[in-house]
All heavy atoms as a GROMACS GRO file, in nm:
protein
  620
    1MET      N    1  -0.325   0.634   2.467
    1MET     CA    2  -0.442   0.713   2.438
    1MET      C    3  -0.566   0.636   2.479
    1MET      O    4  -0.591   0.527   2.429
    1MET     CB    5  -0.446   0.745   2.289
    1MET     CG    6  -0.568   0.823   2.250
    1MET     SD    7  -0.579   0.854   2.076
    1MET     CE    8  -0.650   0.702   2.023
    2ASP      N    9  -0.643   0.692   2.566
    2ASP     CA   10  -0.768   0.632   2.610
    2ASP      C   11  -0.753   0.485   2.649
    2ASP      O   12  -0.845   0.406   2.632
    2ASP     CB   13  -0.876   0.646   2.502
    2ASP     CG   14  -0.918   0.789   2.480
    2ASP    OD1   15  -0.956   0.855   2.578
    2ASP    OD2   16  -0.912   0.835   2.364
    3GLY      N   17  -0.635   0.447   2.696
    3GLY     CA   18  -0.611   0.309   2.738
    3GLY      C   19  -0.590   0.213   2.623
    3GLY      O   20  -0.589   0.092   2.643
    4LEU      N   21  -0.574   0.263   2.502
    4LEU     CA   22  -0.552   0.178   2.386
    4LEU      C   23  -0.404   0.176   2.350
    4LEU      O   24  -0.339   0.279   2.350
    4LEU     CB   25  -0.633   0.230   2.266
    4LEU     CG   26  -0.784   0.230   2.282
    4LEU    CD1   27  -0.850   0.306   2.167
    4LEU    CD2   28  -0.838   0.088   2.289
    5ASN      N   29  -0.354   0.057   2.320
    5ASN     CA   30  -0.216   0.041   2.275
    5ASN      C   31  -0.218   0.004   2.128
    5ASN      O   32  -0.278  -0.096   2.090
    5ASN     CB   33  -0.145  -0.068   2.356
    5ASN     CG   34  -0.137  -0.032   2.502
    5ASN    OD1   35  -0.096   0.078   2.536
    5ASN    ND2   36  -0.177  -0.123   2.588
    6PHE      N   37  -0.152   0.084   2.047
    6PHE     CA   38  -0.152   0.063   1.903
    6PHE      C   39  -0.026  -0.008   1.859
    6PHE      O   40   0.082   0.018   1.911
    6PHE     CB   41  -0.162   0.198   1.832
    6PHE     CG   42  -0.295   0.266   1.850
    6PHE    CD1   43  -0.318   0.350   1.959
    6PHE    CD2   44  -0.397   0.247   1.759
    6PHE    CE1   45  -0.440   0.413   1.976
    6PHE    CE2   46  -0.520   0.309   1.775
    6PHE     CZ   47  -0.541   0.392   1.884
    7THR      N   48  -0.040  -0.100   1.762
    7THR     CA   49   0.074  -0.170   1.705
    7THR      C   50   0.075  -0.146   1.555
    7THR      O   51  -0.021  -0.092   1.499
    7THR     CB   52   0.066  -0.322   1.732
    7THR    OG1   53  -0.050  -0.375   1.670
    7THR    CG2   54   0.062  -0.352   1.881
    8GLU      N   55   0.183  -0.188   1.492
    8GLU     CA   56   0.200  -0.170   1.348
    8GLU      C   57   0.177  -0.022   1.315
    8GLU      O   58   0.226   0.064   1.386
    8GLU     CB   59   0.106  -0.262   1.270
    8GLU     CG   60   0.120  -0.408   1.305
    8GLU     CD   61   0.006  -0.495   1.256
    8GLU    OE1   62  -0.111  -0.451   1.259
    8GLU    OE2   63   0.035  -0.609   1.215
    9ASN      N   64   0.103   0.007   1.211
    9ASN     CA   65   0.073   0.145   1.174
    9ASN      C   66  -0.069   0.185   1.214
    9ASN      O   67  -0.124   0.281   1.161
    9ASN     CB   68   0.088   0.165   1.022
    9ASN     CG   69   0.233   0.171   0.979
    9ASN    OD1   70   0.322   0.190   1.061
    9ASN    ND2   71   0.257   0.155   0.851
   10SER      N   72  -0.126   0.112   1.310
   10SER     CA   73  -0.265   0.138   1.346
   10SER      C   74  -0.286   0.277   1.406
   10SER      O   75  -0.391   0.339   1.383
   10SER     CB   76  -0.317   0.030   1.442
   10SER     OG   77  -0.242   0.027   1.561
   11LYS      N   78  -0.189   0.331   1.477
   11LYS     CA   79  -0.203   0.466   1.534
   11LYS      C   80  -0.206   0.570   1.422
   11LYS      O   81  -0.286   0.663   1.424
   11LYS     CB   82  -0.088   0.495   1.632
   11LYS     CG   83  -0.090   0.636   1.688
   11LYS     CD   84  -0.209   0.660   1.780
   11LYS     CE   85  -0.193   0.788   1.858
   11LYS     NZ   86  -0.286   0.892   1.822
   12LYS      N   87  -0.119   0.553   1.324
   12LYS     CA   88  -0.117   0.644   1.209
   12LYS      C   89  -0.249   0.635   1.134
   12LYS      O   90  -0.306   0.737   1.094
   12LYS     CB   91   0.000   0.610   1.117
   12LYS     CG   92   0.013   0.701   0.997
   12LYS     CD   93   0.060   0.838   1.035
   12LYS     CE   94   0.091   0.922   0.912
   12LYS     NZ   95   0.109   1.062   0.946
   13MET      N   96  -0.301   0.514   1.117
   13MET     CA   97  -0.431   0.495   1.052
   13MET      C   98  -0.540   0.568   1.130
   13MET      O   99  -0.621   0.640   1.071
   13MET     CB  100  -0.466   0.347   1.044
   13MET     CG  101  -0.384   0.267   0.949
   13MET     SD  102  -0.427   0.093   0.969
   13MET     CE  103  -0.394   0.032   0.805
   14PHE      N  104  -0.541   0.549   1.261
   14PHE     CA  105  -0.641   0.614   1.348
   14PHE      C  106  -0.634   0.766   1.329
   14PHE      O  107  -0.736   0.832   1.307
   14PHE     CB  108  -0.614   0.576   1.493
   14PHE     CG  109  -0.709   0.638   1.591
   14PHE    CD1  110  -0.823   0.571   1.631
   14PHE    CD2  111  -0.683   0.763   1.646
   14PHE    CE1  112  -0.912   0.628   1.722
   14PHE    CE2  113  -0.770   0.821   1.736
   14PHE     CZ  114  -0.885   0.753   1.774
   15ASP      N  115  -0.513   0.820   1.340
   15ASP     CA  116  -0.495   0.965   1.329
   15ASP      C  117  -0.539   1.017   1.193
   15ASP      O  118  -0.606   1.121   1.184
   15ASP     CB  119  -0.349   1.004   1.354
   15ASP     CG  120  -0.307   0.983   1.499
   15ASP    OD1  121  -0.394   0.975   1.588
   15ASP    OD2  122  -0.184   0.975   1.523
   16GLU      N  123  -0.502   0.948   1.087
   16GLU     CA  124  -0.534   0.995   0.952
   16GLU      C  125  -0.682   0.984   0.919
   16GLU      O  126  -0.736   1.068   0.848
   16GLU     CB  127  -0.449   0.923   0.848
   16GLU     CG  128  -0.301   0.956   0.857
   16GLU     CD  129  -0.270   1.104   0.842
   16GLU    OE1  130  -0.336   1.175   0.765
   16GLU    OE2  131  -0.178   1.151   0.912
   17VAL      N  132  -0.750   0.881   0.972
   17VAL     CA  133  -0.895   0.873   0.953
   17VAL      C  134  -0.961   0.992   1.022
   17VAL      O  135  -1.049   1.058   0.966
   17VAL     CB  136  -0.951   0.739   1.004
   17VAL    CG1  137  -1.104   0.743   1.014
   17VAL    CG2  138  -0.908   0.625   0.913
   18CYS      N  139  -0.916   1.022   1.143
   18CYS     CA  140  -0.972   1.137   1.216
   18CYS      C  141  -0.941   1.267   1.142
   18CYS      O  142  -1.030   1.352   1.125
   18CYS     CB  143  -0.916   1.143   1.358
   18CYS     SG  144  -0.975   1.010   1.464
   19ASN      N  145  -0.818   1.283   1.098
   19ASN     CA  146  -0.778   1.406   1.027
   19ASN      C  147  -0.846   1.419   0.891
   19ASN      O  148  -0.856   1.530   0.837
   19ASN     CB  149  -0.627   1.410   1.008
   19ASN     CG  150  -0.554   1.431   1.139
   19ASN    OD1  151  -0.609   1.482   1.235
   19ASN    ND2  152  -0.429   1.387   1.143
   20GLY      N  153  -0.893   1.308   0.836
   20GLY     CA  154  -0.959   1.310   0.706
   20GLY      C  155  -1.103   1.357   0.711
   20GLY      O  156  -1.167   1.370   0.607
   21THR      N  157  -1.153   1.382   0.830
   21THR     CA  158  -1.290   1.432   0.844
   21THR      C  159  -1.287   1.582   0.870
   21THR      O  160  -1.189   1.635   0.921
   21THR     CB  161  -1.364   1.361   0.960
   21THR    OG1  162  -1.294   1.385   1.082
   21THR    CG2  163  -1.374   1.212   0.937
   22PRO      N  164  -1.393   1.652   0.834
   22PRO     CA  165  -1.397   1.796   0.861
   22PRO      C  166  -1.382   1.824   1.011
   22PRO      O  167  -1.429   1.746   1.094
   22PRO     CB  168  -1.536   1.838   0.811
   22PRO     CG  169  -1.574   1.732   0.713
   22PRO     CD  170  -1.513   1.605   0.763
   23TRP      N  171  -1.320   1.936   1.043
   23TRP     CA  172  -1.289   1.968   1.183
   23TRP      C  173  -1.413   1.967   1.272
   23TRP      O  174  -1.406   1.930   1.388
   23TRP     CB  175  -1.217   2.102   1.193
   23TRP     CG  176  -1.302   2.219   1.151
   23TRP    CD1  177  -1.312   2.272   1.024
   23TRP    CD2  178  -1.392   2.294   1.231
   23TRP    NE1  179  -1.401   2.375   1.022
   23TRP    CE2  180  -1.453   2.392   1.149
   23TRP    CE3  181  -1.428   2.290   1.366
   23TRP    CZ2  182  -1.546   2.483   1.197
   23TRP    CZ3  183  -1.521   2.381   1.413
   23TRP    CH2  184  -1.580   2.476   1.329
   24PHE      N  185  -1.527   2.005   1.218
   24PHE     CA  186  -1.646   2.019   1.301
   24PHE      C  187  -1.714   1.885   1.334
   24PHE      O  188  -1.804   1.882   1.417
   24PHE     CB  189  -1.748   2.116   1.239
   24PHE     CG  190  -1.783   2.086   1.096
   24PHE    CD1  191  -1.888   2.002   1.065
   24PHE    CD2  192  -1.710   2.142   0.993
   24PHE    CE1  193  -1.920   1.974   0.934
   24PHE    CE2  194  -1.742   2.116   0.861
   24PHE     CZ  195  -1.847   2.032   0.831
   25VAL      N  196  -1.670   1.776   1.270
   25VAL     CA  197  -1.721   1.644   1.307
   25VAL      C  198  -1.610   1.550   1.353
   25VAL      O  199  -1.635   1.434   1.382
   25VAL     CB  200  -1.801   1.578   1.192
   25VAL    CG1  201  -1.927   1.655   1.162
   25VAL    CG2  202  -1.715   1.562   1.068
   26ARG      N  203  -1.488   1.601   1.357
   26ARG     CA  204  -1.373   1.518   1.392
   26ARG      C  205  -1.388   1.451   1.528
   26ARG      O  206  -1.353   1.334   1.545
   26ARG     CB  207  -1.247   1.604   1.388
   26ARG     CG  208  -1.120   1.524   1.377
   26ARG     CD  209  -1.004   1.612   1.339
   26ARG     NE  210  -1.020   1.652   1.198
   26ARG     CZ  211  -0.962   1.757   1.144
   26ARG    NH1  212  -0.884   1.834   1.216
   26ARG    NH2  213  -0.981   1.786   1.018
   27HIS      N  214  -1.444   1.520   1.626
   27HIS     CA  215  -1.461   1.460   1.759
   27HIS      C  216  -1.559   1.344   1.755
   27HIS      O  217  -1.543   1.246   1.828
   27HIS     CB  218  -1.502   1.565   1.863
   27HIS     CG  219  -1.635   1.627   1.839
   27HIS    ND1  220  -1.656   1.723   1.743
   27HIS    CD2  221  -1.756   1.605   1.898
   27HIS    CE1  222  -1.784   1.758   1.743
   27HIS    NE2  223  -1.847   1.688   1.836
   28PHE      N  224  -1.660   1.350   1.667
   28PHE     CA  225  -1.754   1.237   1.654
   28PHE      C  226  -1.682   1.116   1.594
   28PHE      O  227  -1.703   1.002   1.636
   28PHE     CB  228  -1.873   1.274   1.565
   28PHE     CG  229  -1.964   1.378   1.626
   28PHE    CD1  230  -1.978   1.502   1.565
   28PHE    CD2  231  -2.035   1.353   1.742
   28PHE    CE1  232  -2.061   1.598   1.618
   28PHE    CE2  233  -2.119   1.448   1.797
   28PHE     CZ  234  -2.132   1.572   1.736
   29THR      N  235  -1.597   1.141   1.496
   29THR     CA  236  -1.520   1.034   1.433
   29THR      C  237  -1.430   0.968   1.535
   29THR      O  238  -1.427   0.846   1.550
   29THR     CB  239  -1.436   1.090   1.316
   29THR    OG1  240  -1.524   1.151   1.222
   29THR    CG2  241  -1.356   0.981   1.249
   30ARG      N  242  -1.354   1.051   1.606
   30ARG     CA  243  -1.261   0.998   1.707
   30ARG      C  244  -1.334   0.919   1.814
   30ARG      O  245  -1.296   0.808   1.848
   30ARG     CB  246  -1.184   1.114   1.770
   30ARG     CG  247  -1.081   1.068   1.869
   30ARG     CD  248  -1.011   1.190   1.936
   30ARG     NE  249  -0.913   1.148   2.031
   30ARG     CZ  250  -0.938   1.097   2.151
   30ARG    NH1  251  -1.062   1.080   2.191
   30ARG    NH2  252  -0.842   1.062   2.231
   31ASN      N  253  -1.442   0.977   1.868
   31ASN     CA  254  -1.516   0.909   1.974
   31ASN      C  255  -1.577   0.778   1.925
   31ASN      O  256  -1.581   0.679   1.998
   31ASN     CB  257  -1.625   1.001   2.030
   31ASN     CG  258  -1.568   1.116   2.110
   31ASN    OD1  259  -1.452   1.113   2.152
   31ASN    ND2  260  -1.648   1.218   2.129
   32GLY      N  261  -1.627   0.777   1.801
   32GLY     CA  262  -1.683   0.655   1.745
   32GLY      C  263  -1.579   0.545   1.730
   32GLY      O  264  -1.605   0.428   1.763
   33LEU      N  265  -1.460   0.583   1.683
   33LEU     CA  266  -1.353   0.485   1.671
   33LEU      C  267  -1.308   0.432   1.807
   33LEU      O  268  -1.292   0.311   1.825
   33LEU     CB  269  -1.233   0.546   1.597
   33LEU     CG  270  -1.250   0.569   1.448
   33LEU    CD1  271  -1.131   0.647   1.393
   33LEU    CD2  272  -1.267   0.438   1.374
   34VAL      N  273  -1.288   0.522   1.901
   34VAL     CA  274  -1.244   0.480   2.035
   34VAL      C  275  -1.348   0.387   2.098
   34VAL      O  276  -1.315   0.281   2.152
   34VAL     CB  277  -1.217   0.602   2.126
   34VAL    CG1  278  -1.200   0.560   2.272
   34VAL    CG2  279  -1.094   0.677   2.079
   35LYS      N  280  -1.475   0.424   2.087
   35LYS     CA  281  -1.582   0.341   2.143
   35LYS      C  282  -1.583   0.203   2.077
   35LYS      O  283  -1.592   0.101   2.145
   35LYS     CB  284  -1.717   0.410   2.125
   35LYS     CG  285  -1.832   0.332   2.183
   35LYS     CD  286  -1.963   0.404   2.164
   35LYS     CE  287  -2.077   0.318   2.219
   35LYS     NZ  288  -2.207   0.373   2.185
   36GLY      N  289  -1.574   0.200   1.945
   36GLY     CA  290  -1.572   0.073   1.874
   36GLY      C  291  -1.455  -0.015   1.912
   36GLY      O  292  -1.470  -0.136   1.930
   37LEU      N  293  -1.338   0.044   1.927
   37LEU     CA  294  -1.219  -0.032   1.966
   37LEU      C  295  -1.231  -0.083   2.110
   37LEU      O  296  -1.198  -0.198   2.139
   37LEU     CB  297  -1.094   0.055   1.951
   37LEU     CG  298  -1.055   0.087   1.806
   37LEU    CD1  299  -0.951   0.199   1.803
   37LEU    CD2  300  -1.005  -0.037   1.734
   38LYS      N  301  -1.281   0.001   2.199
   38LYS     CA  302  -1.295  -0.040   2.339
   38LYS      C  303  -1.401  -0.149   2.356
   38LYS      O  304  -1.386  -0.238   2.439
   38LYS     CB  305  -1.329   0.080   2.427
   38LYS     CG  306  -1.209   0.169   2.451
   38LYS     CD  307  -1.240   0.276   2.551
   38LYS     CE  308  -1.112   0.348   2.590
   38LYS     NZ  309  -1.133   0.441   2.700
   39GLU      N  310  -1.508  -0.142   2.278
   39GLU     CA  311  -1.612  -0.244   2.286
   39GLU      C  312  -1.559  -0.382   2.248
   39GLU      O  313  -1.613  -0.483   2.293
   39GLU     CB  314  -1.731  -0.208   2.197
   39GLU     CG  315  -1.817  -0.098   2.256
   39GLU     CD  316  -1.931  -0.056   2.166
   39GLU    OE1  317  -1.940  -0.105   2.050
   39GLU    OE2  318  -2.011   0.027   2.211
   40LYS      N  319  -1.455  -0.386   2.168
   40LYS     CA  320  -1.394  -0.514   2.131
   40LYS      C  321  -1.305  -0.568   2.243
   40LYS      O  322  -1.263  -0.683   2.236
   40LYS     CB  323  -1.314  -0.499   2.002
   40LYS     CG  324  -1.402  -0.472   1.882
   40LYS     CD  325  -1.328  -0.504   1.756
   40LYS     CE  326  -1.420  -0.497   1.637
   40LYS     NZ  327  -1.514  -0.605   1.627
   41GLY      N  328  -1.275  -0.486   2.343
   41GLY     CA  329  -1.193  -0.531   2.456
   41GLY      C  330  -1.051  -0.565   2.417
   41GLY      O  331  -0.993  -0.660   2.469
   42LEU      N  332  -0.995  -0.489   2.327
   42LEU     CA  333  -0.862  -0.518   2.275
   42LEU      C  334  -0.751  -0.469   2.368
   42LEU      O  335  -0.760  -0.360   2.422
   42LEU     CB  336  -0.844  -0.450   2.139
   42LEU     CG  337  -0.945  -0.488   2.031
   42LEU    CD1  338  -0.933  -0.395   1.912
   42LEU    CD2  339  -0.924  -0.632   1.989
   43ASP      N  340  -0.648  -0.551   2.386
   43ASP     CA  341  -0.529  -0.507   2.458
   43ASP      C  342  -0.439  -0.427   2.365
   43ASP      O  343  -0.376  -0.331   2.406
   43ASP     CB  344  -0.450  -0.627   2.512
   43ASP     CG  345  -0.522  -0.698   2.624
   43ASP    OD1  346  -0.596  -0.633   2.699
   43ASP    OD2  347  -0.503  -0.821   2.636
   44GLU      N  348  -0.432  -0.471   2.242
   44GLU     CA  349  -0.353  -0.402   2.140
   44GLU      C  350  -0.437  -0.385   2.015
   44GLU      O  351  -0.508  -0.477   1.974
   44GLU     CB  352  -0.227  -0.481   2.105
   44GLU     CG  353  -0.126  -0.487   2.216
   44GLU     CD  354   0.004  -0.553   2.172
   44GLU    OE1  355   0.004  -0.630   2.073
   44GLU    OE2  356   0.105  -0.526   2.236
   45VAL      N  357  -0.428  -0.268   1.955
   45VAL     CA  358  -0.502  -0.239   1.833
   45VAL      C  359  -0.409  -0.263   1.714
   45VAL      O  360  -0.303  -0.202   1.704
   45VAL     CB  361  -0.552  -0.093   1.832
   45VAL    CG1  362  -0.625  -0.062   1.703
   45VAL    CG2  363  -0.640  -0.065   1.952
   46THR      N  364  -0.450  -0.352   1.626
   46THR     CA  365  -0.372  -0.382   1.507
   46THR      C  366  -0.433  -0.312   1.386
   46THR      O  367  -0.543  -0.256   1.395
   46THR     CB  368  -0.368  -0.533   1.479
   46THR    OG1  369  -0.501  -0.577   1.448
   46THR    CG2  370  -0.314  -0.611   1.598
   47GLU      N  371  -0.364  -0.319   1.275
   47GLU     CA  372  -0.418  -0.263   1.151
   47GLU      C  373  -0.548  -0.334   1.114
   47GLU      O  374  -0.644  -0.270   1.072
   47GLU     CB  375  -0.316  -0.275   1.039
   47GLU     CG  376  -0.194  -0.187   1.061
   47GLU     CD  377  -0.087  -0.206   0.956
   47GLU    OE1  378  -0.106  -0.285   0.861
   47GLU    OE2  379   0.018  -0.140   0.968
   48ALA      N  380  -0.553  -0.464   1.131
   48ALA     CA  381  -0.675  -0.540   1.100
   48ALA      C  382  -0.791  -0.494   1.187
   48ALA      O  383  -0.906  -0.487   1.140
   48ALA     CB  384  -0.650  -0.690   1.117
   49ASP      N  385  -0.763  -0.463   1.312
   49ASP     CA  386  -0.868  -0.412   1.402
   49ASP      C  387  -0.922  -0.279   1.351
   49ASP      O  388  -1.042  -0.253   1.357
   49ASP     CB  389  -0.815  -0.393   1.544
   49ASP     CG  390  -0.772  -0.524   1.610
   49ASP    OD1  391  -0.835  -0.627   1.583
   49ASP    OD2  392  -0.675  -0.519   1.688
   50MET      N  393  -0.833  -0.195   1.300
   50MET     CA  394  -0.877  -0.066   1.246
   50MET      C  395  -0.971  -0.086   1.128
   50MET      O  396  -1.073  -0.019   1.118
   50MET     CB  397  -0.756   0.019   1.205
   50MET     CG  398  -0.681   0.082   1.320
   50MET     SD  399  -0.783   0.196   1.417
   50MET     CE  400  -0.829   0.317   1.294
   51TYR      N  401  -0.938  -0.179   1.039
   51TYR     CA  402  -1.027  -0.207   0.926
   51TYR      C  403  -1.163  -0.254   0.976
   51TYR      O  404  -1.267  -0.207   0.929
   51TYR     CB  405  -0.967  -0.314   0.833
   51TYR     CG  406  -0.867  -0.261   0.734
   51TYR    CD1  407  -0.731  -0.263   0.762
   51TYR    CD2  408  -0.908  -0.211   0.612
   51TYR    CE1  409  -0.637  -0.216   0.670
   51TYR    CE2  410  -0.816  -0.164   0.518
   51TYR     CZ  411  -0.681  -0.167   0.549
   51TYR     OH  412  -0.590  -0.119   0.457
   52GLY      N  413  -1.163  -0.346   1.072
   52GLY     CA  414  -1.288  -0.400   1.123
   52GLY      C  415  -1.375  -0.295   1.189
   52GLY      O  416  -1.496  -0.286   1.161
   53VAL      N  417  -1.316  -0.216   1.276
   53VAL     CA  418  -1.393  -0.114   1.348
   53VAL      C  419  -1.440  -0.005   1.252
   53VAL      O  420  -1.554   0.040   1.261
   53VAL     CB  421  -1.311  -0.055   1.465
   53VAL    CG1  422  -1.377   0.068   1.523
   53VAL    CG2  423  -1.294  -0.161   1.574
   54CYS      N  424  -1.355   0.035   1.160
   54CYS     CA  425  -1.398   0.137   1.063
   54CYS      C  426  -1.516   0.088   0.981
   54CYS      O  427  -1.609   0.165   0.954
   54CYS     CB  428  -1.282   0.177   0.973
   54CYS     SG  429  -1.163   0.286   1.055
   55ARG      N  430  -1.515  -0.039   0.942
   55ARG     CA  431  -1.628  -0.093   0.866
   55ARG      C  432  -1.756  -0.092   0.950
   55ARG      O  433  -1.866  -0.076   0.896
   55ARG     CB  434  -1.597  -0.235   0.820
   55ARG     CG  435  -1.503  -0.238   0.702
   55ARG     CD  436  -1.488  -0.379   0.644
   55ARG     NE  437  -1.398  -0.377   0.530
   55ARG     CZ  438  -1.271  -0.416   0.534
   55ARG    NH1  439  -1.219  -0.463   0.645
   55ARG    NH2  440  -1.197  -0.409   0.425
   56GLU      N  441  -1.743  -0.109   1.080
   56GLU     CA  442  -1.859  -0.112   1.168
   56GLU      C  443  -1.915   0.027   1.199
   56GLU      O  444  -2.036   0.044   1.209
   56GLU     CB  445  -1.823  -0.181   1.300
   56GLU     CG  446  -1.797  -0.329   1.287
   56GLU     CD  447  -1.746  -0.391   1.416
   56GLU    OE1  448  -1.751  -0.324   1.522
   56GLU    OE2  449  -1.701  -0.506   1.410
   57VAL      N  450  -1.829   0.126   1.219
   57VAL     CA  451  -1.875   0.256   1.270
   57VAL      C  452  -1.885   0.366   1.165
   57VAL      O  453  -1.946   0.469   1.191
   57VAL     CB  454  -1.788   0.305   1.389
   57VAL    CG1  455  -1.785   0.202   1.501
   57VAL    CG2  456  -1.647   0.340   1.344
   58THR      N  457  -1.827   0.344   1.048
   58THR     CA  458  -1.829   0.449   0.945
   58THR      C  459  -1.961   0.445   0.868
   58THR      O  460  -2.003   0.339   0.825
   58THR     CB  461  -1.711   0.429   0.847
   58THR    OG1  462  -1.589   0.429   0.922
   58THR    CG2  463  -1.707   0.539   0.743
   59PRO      N  464  -2.023   0.560   0.851
   59PRO     CA  465  -2.144   0.564   0.768
   59PRO      C  466  -2.114   0.514   0.628
   59PRO      O  467  -2.006   0.542   0.573
   59PRO     CB  468  -2.182   0.713   0.766
   59PRO     CG  469  -2.117   0.771   0.888
   59PRO     CD  470  -1.990   0.692   0.907
   60PRO      N  471  -2.207   0.439   0.568
   60PRO     CA  472  -2.182   0.378   0.437
   60PRO      C  473  -2.135   0.476   0.328
   60PRO      O  474  -2.049   0.440   0.248
   60PRO     CB  475  -2.318   0.319   0.398
   60PRO     CG  476  -2.389   0.300   0.528
   60PRO     CD  477  -2.339   0.406   0.620
   61GLN      N  478  -2.185   0.596   0.330
   61GLN     CA  479  -2.147   0.692   0.226
   61GLN      C  480  -2.002   0.740   0.240
   61GLN      O  481  -1.947   0.799   0.147
   61GLN     CB  482  -2.243   0.812   0.221
   61GLN     CG  483  -2.240   0.900   0.343
   61GLN     CD  484  -2.338   0.859   0.452
   61GLN    OE1  485  -2.374   0.743   0.464
   61GLN    NE2  486  -2.382   0.957   0.530
   62HIS      N  487  -1.938   0.713   0.354
   62HIS     CA  488  -1.800   0.756   0.376
   62HIS      C  489  -1.702   0.638   0.386
   62HIS      O  490  -1.582   0.658   0.403
   62HIS     CB  491  -1.790   0.839   0.504
   62HIS     CG  492  -1.874   0.962   0.501
   62HIS    ND1  493  -1.853   1.066   0.413
   62HIS    CD2  494  -1.984   0.996   0.574
   62HIS    CE1  495  -1.944   1.159   0.432
   62HIS    NE2  496  -2.025   1.118   0.528
   63LEU      N  497  -1.754   0.518   0.375
   63LEU     CA  498  -1.670   0.400   0.397
   63LEU      C  499  -1.560   0.385   0.292
   63LEU      O  500  -1.446   0.354   0.326
   63LEU     CB  501  -1.756   0.273   0.403
   63LEU     CG  502  -1.681   0.145   0.439
   63LEU    CD1  503  -1.608   0.160   0.574
   63LEU    CD2  504  -1.776   0.028   0.442
   64GLU      N  505  -1.591   0.409   0.168
   64GLU     CA  506  -1.491   0.392   0.062
   64GLU      C  507  -1.370   0.482   0.086
   64GLU      O  508  -1.255   0.437   0.077
   64GLU     CB  509  -1.552   0.422  -0.075
   64GLU     CG  510  -1.457   0.399  -0.189
   64GLU     CD  511  -1.520   0.423  -0.326
   64GLU    OE1  512  -1.645   0.422  -0.337
   64GLU    OE2  513  -1.444   0.445  -0.420
   65LYS      N  514  -1.393   0.608   0.119
   65LYS     CA  515  -1.283   0.701   0.146
   65LYS      C  516  -1.204   0.659   0.270
   65LYS      O  517  -1.081   0.668   0.273
   65LYS     CB  518  -1.338   0.843   0.164
   65LYS     CG  519  -1.231   0.946   0.192
   65LYS     CD  520  -1.131   0.957   0.078
   65LYS     CE  521  -1.032   1.067   0.107
   65LYS     NZ  522  -0.918   1.066   0.017
   66THR      N  523  -1.274   0.610   0.371
   66THR     CA  524  -1.207   0.564   0.494
   66THR      C  525  -1.116   0.447   0.464
   66THR      O  526  -1.001   0.443   0.510
   66THR     CB  527  -1.312   0.526   0.600
   66THR    OG1  528  -1.392   0.642   0.629
   66THR    CG2  529  -1.246   0.477   0.728
   67ILE      N  530  -1.163   0.352   0.385
   67ILE     CA  531  -1.081   0.236   0.349
   67ILE      C  532  -0.960   0.281   0.266
   67ILE      O  533  -0.849   0.229   0.284
   67ILE     CB  534  -1.164   0.129   0.274
   67ILE    CG1  535  -1.276   0.075   0.365
   67ILE    CG2  536  -1.075   0.016   0.223
   67ILE    CD1  537  -1.230   0.012   0.494
   68GLU      N  538  -0.977   0.379   0.179
   68GLU     CA  539  -0.864   0.433   0.104
   68GLU      C  540  -0.757   0.489   0.197
   68GLU      O  541  -0.637   0.470   0.174
   68GLU     CB  542  -0.910   0.543   0.009
   68GLU     CG  543  -0.986   0.495  -0.112
   68GLU     CD  544  -1.036   0.610  -0.198
   68GLU    OE1  545  -0.984   0.724  -0.186
   68GLU    OE2  546  -1.128   0.586  -0.277
   69ILE      N  547  -0.800   0.558   0.301
   69ILE     CA  548  -0.705   0.615   0.398
   69ILE      C  549  -0.631   0.501   0.469
   69ILE      O  550  -0.508   0.504   0.483
   69ILE     CB  551  -0.777   0.706   0.500
   69ILE    CG1  552  -0.828   0.832   0.430
   69ILE    CG2  553  -0.684   0.741   0.617
   69ILE    CD1  554  -0.922   0.917   0.515
   70LEU      N  555  -0.705   0.400   0.513
   70LEU     CA  556  -0.641   0.287   0.580
   70LEU      C  557  -0.542   0.218   0.488
   70LEU      O  558  -0.430   0.184   0.530
   70LEU     CB  559  -0.747   0.186   0.628
   70LEU     CG  560  -0.844   0.235   0.735
   70LEU    CD1  561  -0.946   0.126   0.767
   70LEU    CD2  562  -0.773   0.281   0.860
   71ASP      N  563  -0.581   0.196   0.363
   71ASP     CA  564  -0.492   0.131   0.266
   71ASP      C  565  -0.362   0.211   0.246
   71ASP      O  566  -0.255   0.152   0.230
   71ASP     CB  567  -0.561   0.115   0.131
   71ASP     CG  568  -0.670   0.006   0.133
   71ASP    OD1  569  -0.674  -0.075   0.227
   71ASP    OD2  570  -0.750   0.004   0.038
   72THR      N  571  -0.373   0.342   0.250
   72THR     CA  572  -0.255   0.428   0.232
   72THR      C  573  -0.152   0.407   0.341
   72THR      O  574  -0.031   0.411   0.316
   72THR     CB  575  -0.298   0.576   0.229
   72THR    OG1  576  -0.389   0.596   0.121
   72THR    CG2  577  -0.178   0.668   0.212
   73TYR      N  578  -0.197   0.379   0.462
   73TYR     CA  579  -0.106   0.374   0.577
   73TYR      C  580  -0.081   0.234   0.632
   73TYR      O  581  -0.014   0.219   0.733
   73TYR     CB  582  -0.156   0.466   0.688
   73TYR     CG  583  -0.151   0.610   0.643
   73TYR    CD1  584  -0.264   0.674   0.598
   73TYR    CD2  585  -0.030   0.677   0.638
   73TYR    CE1  586  -0.257   0.805   0.552
   73TYR    CE2  587  -0.023   0.808   0.592
   73TYR     CZ  588  -0.137   0.871   0.550
   73TYR     OH  589  -0.130   0.999   0.503
   74LYS      N  590  -0.133   0.129   0.565
   74LYS     CA  591  -0.106  -0.006   0.615
   74LYS      C  592   0.040  -0.044   0.589
   74LYS      O  593   0.103   0.006   0.495
   74LYS     CB  594  -0.202  -0.108   0.554
   74LYS     CG  595  -0.178  -0.139   0.411
   74LYS     CD  596  -0.279  -0.244   0.364
   74LYS     CE  597  -0.262  -0.270   0.216
   74LYS     NZ  598  -0.361  -0.364   0.169
   75SER      N  599   0.089  -0.129   0.674
   75SER     CA  600   0.228  -0.174   0.661
   75SER      C  601   0.247  -0.255   0.534
   75SER      O  602   0.157  -0.329   0.494
   75SER     CB  603   0.267  -0.262   0.781
   75SER     OG  604   0.260  -0.190   0.900
   76PRO      N  605   0.363  -0.244   0.472
   76PRO     CA  606   0.390  -0.327   0.353
   76PRO      C  607   0.390  -0.474   0.392
   76PRO      O  608   0.436  -0.509   0.501
   76PRO     CB  609   0.529  -0.283   0.308
   76PRO     CG  610   0.569  -0.170   0.392
   76PRO     CD  611   0.474  -0.158   0.505
   77GLN      N  612   0.341  -0.557   0.304
   77GLN     CA  613   0.334  -0.701   0.334
   77GLN      C  614   0.460  -0.771   0.301
   77GLN      O  615   0.528  -0.765   0.214
   77GLN     CB  616   0.216  -0.764   0.261
   77GLN     CG  617   0.084  -0.707   0.304
   77GLN     CD  618   0.052  -0.728   0.451
   77GLN    OE1  619   0.090  -0.827   0.512
   77GLN    NE2  620  -0.015  -0.633   0.512
   0.00000   0.00000   0.00000
């Protein structure tokens, strides 16, 4: 997808963060995440990368819910 390779559960995290937004702003969420990930120049996107990028691109009023979504889909330790 968009030249990004996902590892661990990072793809599921990406999808669920996007799906967790209303349909009429979902494309902004997706584009913001893709842009943030690409700006990091990552070869592979890990779960940790998803946390970092979400913290950077998510508006503060939505960050808590976004982190909850990520926590739901992170791999067991």
